[in-house]
N, C-alpha and C positions, 0 to 999 in steps of 0.2 A: 268344753272349747270346741270349735271347730280348727281341722286341722289350717298348719301353715299353709300359703300359697308357692308356688318357683314366683312370682315377684313379691311376696312380700320377701324372702328367703332373699335374692336379691339385693333388696330394698335395706336388708339390712349392709346384706355386704358393703353397699354404699354408703353406710352412713346411721348409727343409732334415731338420729331424726325423721328418717325419712320411714323408718321401719315403723316408728310410731305413729304418725301419722297414716304410713297402710294400715293399721293394727285396728287403730282409733280415730277414724276420718270427722265422727260426731266432734271429740276434743282438738284435734288439730281444726274446724271448722269452726271453730266458738272460738280460738286465740285468732285476736283482729292483727297478729304481726305475721301470722303464715298466709301466704299464699299456693295456693290447693294448685297442684299441676291443673291442665287445660286439657278437656280428653278429646279424643278424635281430630289434634291439627299435624300436619304433617300427615308423613312415613304410607307405606301400601294403602289401596281402598278393600274393605272388606272383603268385595269380589275378586279382587285381581288374589287377592291369601291362600280367599278356598278354591278360585281356580290353579294358580302352584302348586296345592294342596293336593289337588283331587291330581295332577300332570304325576306328579311325585309315586301316590298310591300307584298309579299303571306303570310306576317299575318292576311291583311284585306281585304277576295278576295270581289268584290266588289270596291272597288277603282277608284279613276278617275284622269289619269295621266293629270297633266297640261301641263306640258313638260315646253323646255326654246324658243321656236320657241316668237318672234313679241319683241314688246318693251315690258321694266317694267309693264306698266299702262295697255296692252292688257292679261298680265298673269294675272294680279290685279282681272282684270275683268270676267275671266275665273273664275279663280277662287273663288269670290263670287257668280258666277251663279253655281258649285260645291255645294257649302255649304248649297246653300240656297234646295237643292236638299235632300227631308227625306230620301232618298232610298241610299246615299252614306255616308260609313260607314265611309271612310279614304278618303285623299287630298293627290296626292303626288305630292313635288319640291312643293303648298302650295305658295304666292309671294302675297305680303304684303310692304304698302309703309309706312312710319309715317314719319312726322319731318321730312322729304328728306334725308331718309334712305330709302333702299330695301330690303329687303331676301328673301330665297326661304328657305322654311320648309320642311327640306325629306320627312317630317311624317305630318299629321295633321289629329288625329284620334276623334272622335265624340265620346265622354263618355252622358250620361247626366246634367253632370255640366256645359257640352260644349264642349271646344279643347284640345284635350288633342298635346303639341306640344312634337315631337321627333328628333331623328336622329338617325340614322345608324351606328356605328362603328368598324373600320376592327381591331380591337383590343378585347383579353385578360380582358383588365382592363383599367377605364377613371382615368383622373385626370383635373386638374382644369384648364385645358385652353379646352379639351374636353365640360368640363360641362359651359364656360364661350361662347365657340361655342351655342349652344342650350339654354342658356340662353339669349345674346344678341336674336338669331331668335324671342325668347318667347315674350322677349321686346317691339319690334318693334309690332309682332302682337296682342298686348295686345295693344299699343298706334295706332294703326290703327280702333279698336272697338272692335275686335275681346276678344270670353270668353273666354276666355285660362286659364282652368280648373287644369290645371301639364304639369311640364318640363320633359322629362323622357329621358334618352339615352340608347340605345341598342347597345349590345359590346356582343360580343364570348363567351358563354361558356368554359370553357374548361374542365369542366369536358363531355361534352357531344363528344359521341362515334356515327360514322356516321355506319347504319349496311347495309345490302344487300341491301336496296329500296334508296331512292331519299333521299332526306337533311329535316329532318323536321324543317321548319319553325319557328314553339312554338318552340320547345328543345333547336336553337340552340340558343338562343338568352338570354342573361340577362338583365332584366329591371334596371334602376337605377336611381331613383329621384332625380330631382335635386332644387335648391334653386333657386328662382327667383334673378337674380338682376339690377340696375337702373342706367341705363347706360347713363344718364341724364347728366353730366358734358363730357365722354367722346361721347358724339355726340356736345360739345362745345367747344373740343377739336380739332377735326377732321375738325368743319366749321373756324375756325382759321387757319389752316393749309392751309386749303384750298386756303384763301385767304394773306398767310403770304407773305411780298413780300421776305424775306431773309430764311434761314435757322435755324429752331430755337434753342438756342445755350443750349444745351444741351448734359453735359459731357459722354462719351460709360459709358455705365457700366452692370451689369447685369440686367436693366431693360430697356436697349437700346444699 
C-alpha cells in the first residue's frame, strides 16, 4: 500500500466517508449517489502559490530544496542528508514518512532547539484549515524522529506596501504560531477506509 498523504489524513479527520473517497476514488465514482468534488475551482492560482513559496524561501538564504523527483523514500533520504549538514539553515519541501503517512514540509527551519515546521499561504489571514494543514505535517515529522520545536504559518501582511525595489520577503509575511495536534485517530480512520469493502454509512452534513 502506498503511504497515506496529508490530504488523506485531513480527509479522515473530517469524516470516514471522505477518507474512503480519497483512497478509493474509483469505487466512489461508480456510486451514482456520490457527487465528487470539483478540482480547480476557487482558491489561489498555481502561479500565485509558486511565487509566494519562492518569496518565503528567500527568507532563508542557503536553504536546500529537496524537490519532488523520485520516490517518497528517496526524498526522505535527501531530506535527512540535508538536515545533517550544519551549514544548512532550512530545508524546502522536506519529506517525512511515519507510520504509513508521508508529508512534505514547505519550510523546515533550523533553530536552537530543533526544527520549525512552516507553511506559506497565499492569504492575509489564516483559519483552522490552514492550522490543521501545518499541524499534520508537524505531527508526521515528529513521528519520524524530527525534533520539532515549533509550528508556524506564514501569511501575507495586509499592511505591507511594496516600494520601488523588489519585494522584501522579510516584511511581506506575518508568522503565526500553531498548536500541535494528535492525528492518531485520524490515521486509524484512513487505514480503515483504505480496506473498507463499502463506503462508510455517514450521513451528509457540514462535517462531510
